[in-house]
C-alpha positions in Angstrom: 18.2 3.3 10.9 18.0 4.1 7.1 16.0 1.8 5.1 17.6 2.3 1.8 21.1 3.4 0.7 23.3 3.2 -2.4 24.9 0.0 -1.3 21.9 -2.2 -1.1 19.5 -0.6 -3.5 19.5 -1.2 -7.3 18.2 2.1 -9.2 18.0 2.0 -13.1 16.6 4.9 -15.1 16.3 5.0 -18.9 14.4 7.5 -20.7 11.2 8.2 -18.5 11.4 4.8 -16.9 12.6 4.4 -13.3 13.1 1.0 -11.6 13.9 0.5 -7.9 14.9 -2.8 -6.2 15.6 -3.0 -2.4 15.7 -5.5 0.5 13.1 -5.1 2.9 14.8 -4.3 6.2 13.6 -3.0 9.7 10.4 -3.2 11.3 7.0 -1.7 10.3 7.7 0.9 12.8 11.1 2.0 11.4 9.8 2.1 7.8 6.7 4.2 8.8 9.2 6.5 10.6 10.7 7.5 7.1 7.3 8.5 5.8 5.8 11.9 6.7 2.3 11.7 5.5 0.9 9.3 8.3 -2.6 10.1 7.6 -2.2 8.2 4.3 -1.0 5.0 6.0 -2.2 4.5 9.6 -5.8 3.7 8.8 -4.9 1.0 6.2 -2.0 -0.5 8.5 -4.5 -1.4 11.2 -5.9 -4.1 8.9 -2.5 -5.8 8.2 -0.3 -8.2 9.8 3.5 -7.3 10.5 4.8 -9.0 7.2 2.2 -7.3 5.0 2.8 -4.0 6.8 6.4 -4.2 6.0 5.8 -5.0 2.3 3.2 -2.2 2.0 5.4 0.3 3.6 8.6 -0.7 1.8 6.9 0.1 -1.6 6.2 3.6 -0.3 9.6 4.2 1.1 11.2 3.1 -2.1 8.8 5.3 -4.2 10.0 8.3 -2.0 13.5 7.5 -2.8 13.2 7.1 -6.3 11.4 10.4 -7.1 12.5 12.4 -3.9 8.7 13.0 -3.1 6.1 11.3 -1.0 3.1 10.3 -3.2 -0.1 8.4 -2.3 -0.7 4.9 -3.8 -4.2 3.9 -4.5 -5.7 0.8 -6.0 -8.3 0.1 -8.7 -11.1 -2.3 -7.9 -9.0 -5.1 -9.6 -6.1 -4.3 -7.3 -3.9 -2.5 -9.8 -1.9 0.3 -8.1 -2.1 3.9 -9.2 -0.8 7.4 -7.9 -3.4 9.6 -6.6 -2.0 12.4 -8.8 -1.4 10.2 -11.9 2.0 11.7 -12.2 3.5 8.3 -13.1 2.3 4.8 -14.1 3.5 2.4 -11.5 3.7 -1.2 -10.9 4.8 -2.9 -7.6 6.1 -6.5 -6.8 7.7 -8.1 -3.8 9.2 -11.5 -3.0 11.0 -13.0 -0.1 13.0 -10.1 1.4 12.7 -7.7 -1.5 10.6 -5.0 -3.0 10.6 -3.6 -6.5 8.9 -0.9 -8.2 8.7 0.5 -11.7 7.6 4.1 -12.8 7.1 5.6 -16.2 5.5 9.1 -17.0 3.7 7.9 -20.2 3.5 4.2 -20.5 1.7 1.5 -18.7 4.1 -0.8 -16.7 4.3 -4.2 -15.3 7.0 -5.6 -13.0 7.6 -8.9 -11.1 10.2 -10.1 -8.9 10.6 -13.7 -7.7 13.0 -15.1 -5.0 15.0 -18.1 -6.5 13.5 -21.5 -5.4 12.7 -24.8 -7.0 9.1 -24.4 -5.9 8.3 -23.1 -9.4 9.0 -26.6 -10.9 5.9 -27.9 -9.0 3.7 -25.5 -10.8 5.4 -25.7 -14.2 2.5 -27.4 -16.1 0.2 -24.6 -15.1 1.9 -21.9 -17.0 4.5 -23.4 -19.4 3.1 -24.4 -22.8 4.5 -27.3 -25.0 6.5 -25.1 -27.3 8.1 -23.2 -24.3 8.8 -26.4 -22.7 10.8 -27.7 -25.6 12.9 -24.5 -25.4 13.7 -24.5 -21.5 17.5 -24.0 -21.2 19.5 -27.2 -20.3 22.3 -24.9 -18.8 19.9 -22.9 -16.4 16.6 -24.6 -16.3 15.4 -23.3 -13.0 16.3 -19.6 -13.7 14.5 -20.2 -17.2 11.4 -21.5 -15.6 11.3 -18.6 -13.1 11.8 -16.1 -15.9 8.9 -17.5 -17.7 6.6 -17.4 -14.7 7.9 -13.8 -13.7 7.3 -12.4 -17.2 3.8 -13.9 -17.5 3.1 -12.2 -14.0 4.5 -8.9 -15.3 2.4 -9.2 -18.5 -0.6 -10.1 -16.6 -0.3 -6.8 -14.7 0.4 -4.9 -17.9 -2.6 -6.1 -19.8 -5.3 -5.5 -17.1 -7.3 -8.3 -18.6 -9.4 -10.5 -16.4 -9.1 -14.4 -16.5 -5.9 -14.5 -18.4 -4.6 -18.1 -18.9 -1.0 -18.1 -18.5 -0.4 -21.4 -20.4 -2.3 -20.6 -23.6 -2.7 -16.9 -23.8 0.8 -15.7 -22.8 3.8 -16.7 -24.7 7.4 -16.4 -24.3 9.6 -16.8 -27.5 12.8 -18.8 -27.2 15.8 -17.4 -25.5 18.9 -18.4 -23.5 18.9 -16.7 -20.1 21.9 -14.4 -19.2 23.0 -14.2 -15.6 24.1 -11.2 -13.7 23.1 -8.6 -16.2 20.1 -6.6 -17.8 18.9 -8.4 -20.9 15.7 -9.0 -22.8 13.5 -11.4 -24.6 10.2 -11.2 -26.5 6.8 -12.4 -25.5 3.3 -12.1 -27.1 -0.4 -12.5 -26.0 -3.3 -14.0 -27.6 -5.8 -12.9 -25.0 -7.0 -9.8 -26.8 -7.8 -8.9 -30.3 -4.6 -6.8 -30.6 -2.2 -9.8 -30.1 0.4 -7.6 -28.9 4.3 -8.4 -28.8 6.3 -7.2 -25.8 9.8 -6.8 -25.2 10.3 -8.1 -21.6 13.5 -6.8 -19.9 15.0 -8.9 -17.0 17.7 -9.2 -14.3 19.0 -12.4 -12.9 21.0 -12.1 -9.5 22.1 -14.7 -7.0 18.8 -14.3 -4.9 16.1 -13.3 -7.4 15.0 -12.7 -10.9 13.0 -9.6 -12.1 11.1 -8.9 -15.2 9.3 -5.8 -16.4 7.6 -4.6 -19.7 6.0 -1.5 -20.9 3.2 -0.5 -23.2 2.1 3.0 -24.4 -1.3 3.9 -23.1 -3.4 7.1 -22.2 -2.7 8.6 -18.8 -6.1 7.7 -17.2 -5.8 4.3 -15.2 -9.5 3.7 -15.6 
């Protein structure tokens, strides 16, 4: 069984950035069978349950398809993924049944994918500030909330700062969500002295929302 194919995998490339989104299919054994460097994976897999194994292996299978090469993914002490050979910056996200991955040769990246569910409404007060709440779409309120949450998750990965307060230090500028297409909005952070502004790109489908952002950075991940 082939895990990824053109019919069920979204691949987008622009400039030096590559994005892949795919459903997680097959067992962990089937996913592992599509990878050759078993010595990179088997010791770590022993510590995982089946669900985590499938998510973890799916990211490595997707990476292999995106660049036609198998590369070792390692993690910093804070949990940020990076490639052992540092050939690309990388960010990974998974949600119910899907894996997403972004690569860029020169820019630090952050990606997040969220399955469409009303559960986000229960935690809205934790991440939406008063100004953002006033601008939540009347036409697509749930999607708009999910995009706010997803964008702040992606920016959290991008900034690599500890103890970021989503509600008060990450800010989404007003926008009206567009469905079934790649679009963007702007966001900014007040966590660091740089007070940076970002262009957050996003995709909305019937099953999930996905956001990603990039920032120039030196190649070293440390």
